[in-house]
PDB file as gemmi writes it, atoms N, CA and C in Angstrom:
CRYST1    1.000    1.000    1.000  90.00  90.00  90.00 P 1                      
ATOM      1  N   MET A   1       0.853  -1.179   0.000  1.00  0.00           N  
ATOM      2  CA  MET A   1       0.000   0.000   0.000  1.00  0.00           C  
ATOM      3  C   MET A   1       0.897   1.240   0.000  1.00  0.00           C  
ATOM      4  N   GLN A   2       0.536   2.249  -0.730  1.00  0.00           N  
ATOM      5  CA  GLN A   2       1.267   3.508  -0.823  1.00  0.00           C  
ATOM      6  C   GLN A   2       0.633   4.549   0.088  1.00  0.00           C  
ATOM      7  N   LEU A   3       1.437   5.476   0.557  1.00  0.00           N  
ATOM      8  CA  LEU A   3       0.948   6.557   1.395  1.00  0.00           C  
ATOM      9  C   LEU A   3       1.024   7.850   0.607  1.00  0.00           C  
ATOM     10  N   VAL A   4      -0.079   8.578   0.545  1.00  0.00           N  
ATOM     11  CA  VAL A   4      -0.151   9.856  -0.160  1.00  0.00           C  
ATOM     12  C   VAL A   4      -0.659  10.896   0.824  1.00  0.00           C  
ATOM     13  N   THR A   5       0.001  12.028   0.889  1.00  0.00           N  
ATOM     14  CA  THR A   5      -0.435  13.116   1.754  1.00  0.00           C  
ATOM     15  C   THR A   5      -1.085  14.177   0.889  1.00  0.00           C  
ATOM     16  N   LEU A   6      -2.277  14.603   1.274  1.00  0.00           N  
ATOM     17  CA  LEU A   6      -3.020  15.610   0.532  1.00  0.00           C  
ATOM     18  C   LEU A   6      -3.334  16.793   1.420  1.00  0.00           C  
ATOM     19  N   LYS A   7      -3.312  17.970   0.844  1.00  0.00           N  
ATOM     20  CA  LYS A   7      -3.805  19.159   1.534  1.00  0.00           C  
ATOM     21  C   LYS A   7      -5.109  19.530   0.860  1.00  0.00           C  
ATOM     22  N   VAL A   8      -6.161  19.632   1.662  1.00  0.00           N  
ATOM     23  CA  VAL A   8      -7.488  19.935   1.139  1.00  0.00           C  
ATOM     24  C   VAL A   8      -7.991  21.200   1.813  1.00  0.00           C  
ATOM     25  N   GLU A   9      -8.483  22.118   1.013  1.00  0.00           N  
ATOM     26  CA  GLU A   9      -9.015  23.376   1.536  1.00  0.00           C  
ATOM     27  C   GLU A   9     -10.166  23.083   2.493  1.00  0.00           C  
ATOM     28  N   ASP A  10     -10.205  23.804   3.620  1.00  0.00           N  
ATOM     29  CA  ASP A  10     -11.209  23.559   4.654  1.00  0.00           C  
ATOM     30  C   ASP A  10     -12.631  23.518   4.097  1.00  0.00           C  
ATOM     31  N   GLY A  11     -12.979  24.466   3.266  1.00  0.00           N  
ATOM     32  CA  GLY A  11     -14.344  24.536   2.734  1.00  0.00           C  
ATOM     33  C   GLY A  11     -14.703  23.395   1.798  1.00  0.00           C  
ATOM     34  N   PHE A  12     -13.713  22.675   1.309  1.00  0.00           N  
ATOM     35  CA  PHE A  12     -13.941  21.577   0.369  1.00  0.00           C  
ATOM     36  C   PHE A  12     -13.809  20.208   1.031  1.00  0.00           C  
ATOM     37  N   LEU A  13     -13.371  20.179   2.280  1.00  0.00           N  
ATOM     38  CA  LEU A  13     -13.079  18.919   2.944  1.00  0.00           C  
ATOM     39  C   LEU A  13     -14.278  17.980   3.007  1.00  0.00           C  
ATOM     40  N   ASN A  14     -15.449  18.483   3.347  1.00  0.00           N  
ATOM     41  CA  ASN A  14     -16.632  17.602   3.441  1.00  0.00           C  
ATOM     42  C   ASN A  14     -16.935  16.929   2.115  1.00  0.00           C  
ATOM     43  N   GLN A  15     -16.903  17.683   1.021  1.00  0.00           N  
ATOM     44  CA  GLN A  15     -17.159  17.099  -0.303  1.00  0.00           C  
ATOM     45  C   GLN A  15     -16.086  16.076  -0.646  1.00  0.00           C  
ATOM     46  N   PHE A  16     -14.846  16.416  -0.351  1.00  0.00           N  
ATOM     47  CA  PHE A  16     -13.740  15.515  -0.638  1.00  0.00           C  
ATOM     48  C   PHE A  16     -13.911  14.202   0.127  1.00  0.00           C  
ATOM     49  N   MET A  17     -14.228  14.302   1.416  1.00  0.00           N  
ATOM     50  CA  MET A  17     -14.399  13.096   2.229  1.00  0.00           C  
ATOM     51  C   MET A  17     -15.586  12.265   1.774  1.00  0.00           C  
ATOM     52  N   GLN A  18     -16.652  12.920   1.296  1.00  0.00           N  
ATOM     53  CA  GLN A  18     -17.782  12.167   0.754  1.00  0.00           C  
ATOM     54  C   GLN A  18     -17.333  11.331  -0.441  1.00  0.00           C  
ATOM     55  N   TYR A  19     -16.501  11.919  -1.287  1.00  0.00           N  
ATOM     56  CA  TYR A  19     -15.988  11.176  -2.433  1.00  0.00           C  
ATOM     57  C   TYR A  19     -15.094  10.025  -1.973  1.00  0.00           C  
ATOM     58  N   ILE A  20     -14.186  10.300  -1.069  1.00  0.00           N  
ATOM     59  CA  ILE A  20     -13.278   9.258  -0.568  1.00  0.00           C  
ATOM     60  C   ILE A  20     -14.074   8.106   0.037  1.00  0.00           C  
ATOM     61  N   ASN A  21     -15.156   8.420   0.733  1.00  0.00           N  
ATOM     62  CA  ASN A  21     -15.967   7.377   1.374  1.00  0.00           C  
ATOM     63  C   ASN A  21     -16.730   6.520   0.385  1.00  0.00           C  
ATOM     64  N   THR A  22     -16.799   6.922  -0.884  1.00  0.00           N  
ATOM     65  CA  THR A  22     -17.447   6.088  -1.903  1.00  0.00           C  
ATOM     66  C   THR A  22     -16.506   5.021  -2.454  1.00  0.00           C  
ATOM     67  N   LEU A  23     -15.223   5.156  -2.177  1.00  0.00           N  
ATOM     68  CA  LEU A  23     -14.231   4.192  -2.663  1.00  0.00           C  
ATOM     69  C   LEU A  23     -14.264   2.927  -1.807  1.00  0.00           C  
ATOM     70  N   PRO A  24     -13.828   1.786  -2.360  1.00  0.00           N  
ATOM     71  CA  PRO A  24     -13.849   0.531  -1.598  1.00  0.00           C  
ATOM     72  C   PRO A  24     -13.026   0.642  -0.305  1.00  0.00           C  
ATOM     73  N   LYS A  25     -13.627   0.210   0.796  1.00  0.00           N  
ATOM     74  CA  LYS A  25     -12.994   0.344   2.114  1.00  0.00           C  
ATOM     75  C   LYS A  25     -11.680  -0.436   2.211  1.00  0.00           C  
ATOM     76  N   ASN A  26     -11.560  -1.540   1.493  1.00  0.00           N  
ATOM     77  CA  ASN A  26     -10.329  -2.331   1.562  1.00  0.00           C  
ATOM     78  C   ASN A  26      -9.237  -1.793   0.631  1.00  0.00           C  
ATOM     79  N   LYS A  27      -9.536  -0.713  -0.102  1.00  0.00           N  
ATOM     80  CA  LYS A  27      -8.560  -0.127  -1.029  1.00  0.00           C  
ATOM     81  C   LYS A  27      -8.022   1.219  -0.562  1.00  0.00           C  
ATOM     82  N   VAL A  28      -8.782   1.929   0.270  1.00  0.00           N  
ATOM     83  CA  VAL A  28      -8.397   3.272   0.708  1.00  0.00           C  
ATOM     84  C   VAL A  28      -8.616   3.370   2.213  1.00  0.00           C  
ATOM     85  N   GLU A  29      -7.604   3.871   2.901  1.00  0.00           N  
ATOM     86  CA  GLU A  29      -7.712   4.070   4.340  1.00  0.00           C  
ATOM     87  C   GLU A  29      -7.354   5.524   4.640  1.00  0.00           C  
ATOM     88  N   VAL A  30      -8.187   6.196   5.408  1.00  0.00           N  
ATOM     89  CA  VAL A  30      -7.934   7.579   5.781  1.00  0.00           C  
ATOM     90  C   VAL A  30      -7.258   7.576   7.141  1.00  0.00           C  
ATOM     91  N   LEU A  31      -6.049   8.142   7.182  1.00  0.00           N  
ATOM     92  CA  LEU A  31      -5.308   8.272   8.430  1.00  0.00           C  
ATOM     93  C   LEU A  31      -5.328   9.743   8.809  1.00  0.00           C  
ATOM     94  N   LYS A  32      -5.802  10.041   9.992  1.00  0.00           N  
ATOM     95  CA  LYS A  32      -6.087  11.424  10.347  1.00  0.00           C  
ATOM     96  C   LYS A  32      -4.901  12.228  10.848  1.00  0.00           C  
ATOM     97  N   ASN A  33      -3.884  11.578  11.416  1.00  0.00           N  
ATOM     98  CA  ASN A  33      -2.756  12.362  11.905  1.00  0.00           C  
ATOM     99  C   ASN A  33      -1.473  11.550  11.885  1.00  0.00           C  
ATOM    100  N   THR A  34      -0.365  12.216  12.054  1.00  0.00           N  
ATOM    101  CA  THR A  34       0.923  11.539  11.974  1.00  0.00           C  
ATOM    102  C   THR A  34       1.134  10.555  13.119  1.00  0.00           C  
ATOM    103  N   LEU A  35       0.535  10.803  14.270  1.00  0.00           N  
ATOM    104  CA  LEU A  35       0.653   9.851  15.365  1.00  0.00           C  
ATOM    105  C   LEU A  35       0.017   8.520  14.967  1.00  0.00           C  
ATOM    106  N   SER A  36      -1.132   8.574  14.324  1.00  0.00           N  
ATOM    107  CA  SER A  36      -1.782   7.352  13.844  1.00  0.00           C  
ATOM    108  C   SER A  36      -0.873   6.613  12.868  1.00  0.00           C  
ATOM    109  N   LEU A  37      -0.216   7.363  11.987  1.00  0.00           N  
ATOM    110  CA  LEU A  37       0.698   6.748  11.025  1.00  0.00           C  
ATOM    111  C   LEU A  37       1.857   6.055  11.725  1.00  0.00           C  
ATOM    112  N   GLU A  38       2.436   6.719  12.700  1.00  0.00           N  
ATOM    113  CA  GLU A  38       3.578   6.164  13.417  1.00  0.00           C  
ATOM    114  C   GLU A  38       3.181   4.916  14.192  1.00  0.00           C  
ATOM    115  N   ILE A  39       2.048   4.947  14.858  1.00  0.00           N  
ATOM    116  CA  ILE A  39       1.581   3.784  15.619  1.00  0.00           C  
ATOM    117  C   ILE A  39       1.323   2.615  14.682  1.00  0.00           C  
ATOM    118  N   LYS A  40       0.651   2.891  13.567  1.00  0.00           N  
ATOM    119  CA  LYS A  40       0.354   1.824  12.603  1.00  0.00           C  
ATOM    120  C   LYS A  40       1.639   1.212  12.067  1.00  0.00           C  
ATOM    121  N   LYS A  41       2.621   2.047  11.725  1.00  0.00           N  
ATOM    122  CA  LYS A  41       3.893   1.558  11.198  1.00  0.00           C  
ATOM    123  C   LYS A  41       4.604   0.689  12.232  1.00  0.00           C  
ATOM    124  N   ARG A  42       4.631   1.138  13.475  1.00  0.00           N  
ATOM    125  CA  ARG A  42       5.304   0.355  14.516  1.00  0.00           C  
ATOM    126  C   ARG A  42       4.630  -0.983  14.736  1.00  0.00           C  
ATOM    127  N   ILE A  43       3.302  -0.996  14.747  1.00  0.00           N  
ATOM    128  CA  ILE A  43       2.571  -2.259  14.908  1.00  0.00           C  
ATOM    129  C   ILE A  43       2.889  -3.202  13.756  1.00  0.00           C  
ATOM    130  N   GLU A  44       2.880  -2.681  12.539  1.00  0.00           N  
ATOM    131  CA  GLU A  44       3.194  -3.509  11.364  1.00  0.00           C  
ATOM    132  C   GLU A  44       4.619  -4.049  11.455  1.00  0.00           C  
ATOM    133  N   ASP A  45       5.562  -3.202  11.876  1.00  0.00           N  
ATOM    134  CA  ASP A  45       6.955  -3.641  12.006  1.00  0.00           C  
ATOM    135  C   ASP A  45       7.107  -4.726  13.064  1.00  0.00           C  
ATOM    136  N   ILE A  46       6.405  -4.589  14.174  1.00  0.00           N  
ATOM    137  CA  ILE A  46       6.469  -5.603  15.232  1.00  0.00           C  
ATOM    138  C   ILE A  46       5.845  -6.898  14.746  1.00  0.00           C  
ATOM    139  N   GLU A  47       4.668  -6.808  14.133  1.00  0.00           N  
ATOM    140  CA  GLU A  47       3.971  -8.013  13.676  1.00  0.00           C  
ATOM    141  C   GLU A  47       4.745  -8.743  12.586  1.00  0.00           C  
ATOM    142  N   SER A  48       5.467  -8.004  11.747  1.00  0.00           N  
ATOM    143  CA  SER A  48       6.228  -8.629  10.664  1.00  0.00           C  
ATOM    144  C   SER A  48       7.575  -9.179  11.147  1.00  0.00           C  
ATOM    145  N   GLY A  49       7.955  -8.834  12.382  1.00  0.00           N  
ATOM    146  CA  GLY A  49       9.231  -9.281  12.912  1.00  0.00           C  
ATOM    147  C   GLY A  49      10.386  -8.361  12.551  1.00  0.00           C  
ATOM    148  N   LYS A  50      10.096  -7.285  11.853  1.00  0.00           N  
ATOM    149  CA  LYS A  50      11.131  -6.331  11.454  1.00  0.00           C  
ATOM    150  C   LYS A  50      11.731  -5.633  12.672  1.00  0.00           C  
ATOM    151  N   GLU A  51      10.931  -5.376  13.678  1.00  0.00           N  
ATOM    152  CA  GLU A  51      11.371  -4.721  14.907  1.00  0.00           C  
ATOM    153  C   GLU A  51      10.920  -5.541  16.109  1.00  0.00           C  
ATOM    154  N   THR A  52      11.705  -5.487  17.164  1.00  0.00           N  
ATOM    155  CA  THR A  52      11.292  -6.097  18.426  1.00  0.00           C  
ATOM    156  C   THR A  52      11.362  -5.024  19.506  1.00  0.00           C  
ATOM    157  N   TYR A  53      10.480  -5.102  20.434  1.00  0.00           N  
ATOM    158  CA  TYR A  53      10.403  -4.113  21.504  1.00  0.00           C  
ATOM    159  C   TYR A  53      10.281  -4.814  22.840  1.00  0.00           C  
ATOM    160  N   LEU A  54      10.766  -4.150  23.867  1.00  0.00           N  
ATOM    161  CA  LEU A  54      10.604  -4.649  25.224  1.00  0.00           C  
ATOM    162  C   LEU A  54       9.215  -4.299  25.735  1.00  0.00           C  
ATOM    163  N   THR A  55       8.695  -5.145  26.612  1.00  0.00           N  
ATOM    164  CA  THR A  55       7.462  -4.766  27.289  1.00  0.00           C  
ATOM    165  C   THR A  55       7.777  -3.639  28.259  1.00  0.00           C  
ATOM    166  N   PHE A  56       6.774  -2.959  28.729  1.00  0.00           N  
ATOM    167  CA  PHE A  56       6.957  -1.866  29.681  1.00  0.00           C  
ATOM    168  C   PHE A  56       7.724  -2.350  30.909  1.00  0.00           C  
ATOM    169  N   HIS A  57       7.306  -3.503  31.449  1.00  0.00           N  
ATOM    170  CA  HIS A  57       7.938  -4.018  32.669  1.00  0.00           C  
ATOM    171  C   HIS A  57       9.384  -4.440  32.419  1.00  0.00           C  
ATOM    172  N   ASP A  58       9.652  -5.050  31.265  1.00  0.00           N  
ATOM    173  CA  ASP A  58      11.032  -5.429  30.951  1.00  0.00           C  
ATOM    174  C   ASP A  58      11.906  -4.183  30.801  1.00  0.00           C  
ATOM    175  N   GLY A  59      11.358  -3.139  30.216  1.00  0.00           N  
ATOM    176  CA  GLY A  59      12.097  -1.890  30.091  1.00  0.00           C  
ATOM    177  C   GLY A  59      12.423  -1.295  31.448  1.00  0.00           C  
ATOM    178  N   LEU A  60      11.451  -1.312  32.351  1.00  0.00           N  
ATOM    179  CA  LEU A  60      11.697  -0.813  33.712  1.00  0.00           C  
ATOM    180  C   LEU A  60      12.739  -1.657  34.438  1.00  0.00           C  
ATOM    181  N   ASP A  61      12.671  -2.984  34.231  1.00  0.00           N  
ATOM    182  CA  ASP A  61      13.670  -3.865  34.847  1.00  0.00           C  
ATOM    183  C   ASP A  61      15.068  -3.536  34.340  1.00  0.00           C  
ATOM    184  N   ASP A  62      15.209  -3.278  33.051  1.00  0.00           N  
ATOM    185  CA  ASP A  62      16.513  -2.907  32.487  1.00  0.00           C  
ATOM    186  C   ASP A  62      17.027  -1.603  33.084  1.00  0.00           C  
ATOM    187  N   ILE A  63      16.152  -0.622  33.229  1.00  0.00           N  
ATOM    188  CA  ILE A  63      16.545   0.655  33.832  1.00  0.00           C  
ATOM    189  C   ILE A  63      17.008   0.438  35.266  1.00  0.00           C  
ATOM    190  N   ARG A  64      16.227  -0.328  36.008  1.00  0.00           N  
ATOM    191  CA  ARG A  64      16.583  -0.614  37.410  1.00  0.00           C  
ATOM    192  C   ARG A  64      17.917  -1.326  37.492  1.00  0.00           C  
ATOM    193  N   ASP A  65      18.126  -2.340  36.658  1.00  0.00           N  
ATOM    194  CA  ASP A  65      19.393  -3.081  36.665  1.00  0.00           C  
ATOM    195  C   ASP A  65      20.574  -2.170  36.361  1.00  0.00           C  
ATOM    196  N   ASN A  66      20.404  -1.267  35.402  1.00  0.00           N  
ATOM    197  CA  ASN A  66      21.483  -0.332  35.061  1.00  0.00           C  
ATOM    198  C   ASN A  66      21.797   0.606  36.215  1.00  0.00           C  
ATOM    199  N   ILE A  67      20.782   1.062  36.917  1.00  0.00           N  
ATOM    200  CA  ILE A  67      20.993   1.946  38.070  1.00  0.00           C  
ATOM    201  C   ILE A  67      21.706   1.198  39.190  1.00  0.00           C  
ATOM    202  N   VAL A  68      21.271  -0.022  39.440  1.00  0.00           N  
ATOM    203  CA  VAL A  68      21.891  -0.826  40.492  1.00  0.00           C  
ATOM    204  C   VAL A  68      23.357  -1.085  40.160  1.00  0.00           C  
ATOM    205  N   LYS A  69      23.665  -1.434  38.920  1.00  0.00           N  
ATOM    206  CA  LYS A  69      25.057  -1.673  38.504  1.00  0.00           C  
ATOM    207  C   LYS A  69      25.894  -0.413  38.647  1.00  0.00           C  
ATOM    208  N   LYS A  70      25.320   0.723  38.260  1.00  0.00           N  
ATOM    209  CA  LYS A  70      26.070   1.981  38.299  1.00  0.00           C  
ATOM    210  C   LYS A  70      26.432   2.388  39.718  1.00  0.00           C  
ATOM    211  N   TYR A  71      25.522   2.185  40.653  1.00  0.00           N  
ATOM    212  CA  TYR A  71      25.726   2.654  42.029  1.00  0.00           C  
ATOM    213  C   TYR A  71      26.018   1.546  43.026  1.00  0.00           C  
ATOM    214  N   ALA A  72      26.260   0.328  42.546  1.00  0.00           N  
ATOM    215  CA  ALA A  72      26.480  -0.798  43.456  1.00  0.00           C  
ATOM    216  C   ALA A  72      27.731  -0.611  44.305  1.00  0.00           C  
ATOM    217  N   ASN A  73      28.735   0.029  43.778  1.00  0.00           N  
ATOM    218  CA  ASN A  73      29.992   0.188  44.519  1.00  0.00           C  
ATOM    219  C   ASN A  73      30.089   1.530  45.235  1.00  0.00           C  
ATOM    220  N   SER A  74      29.031   2.290  45.262  1.00  0.00           N  
ATOM    221  CA  SER A  74      29.053   3.614  45.888  1.00  0.00           C  
ATOM    222  C   SER A  74      28.843   3.537  47.379  1.00  0.00           C  
TER     223      SER A  74                                                      
END                                                                             
């Protein structure tokens, strides 16, 4: 799937969206903001195995371990 960014004049947005909504739902997806794009990309990367991430708790454990190692001899 390709990503296209469009700028649409405010007064024309409703008409434009009506047209977009007539297109097949499995062919066109409207993404409303860049945060949505970033989240979708990260989910796709994780699901495809392209990226791996720590869980929240594992990340906290790593931070704690690093702090303990840094100050263990203090």
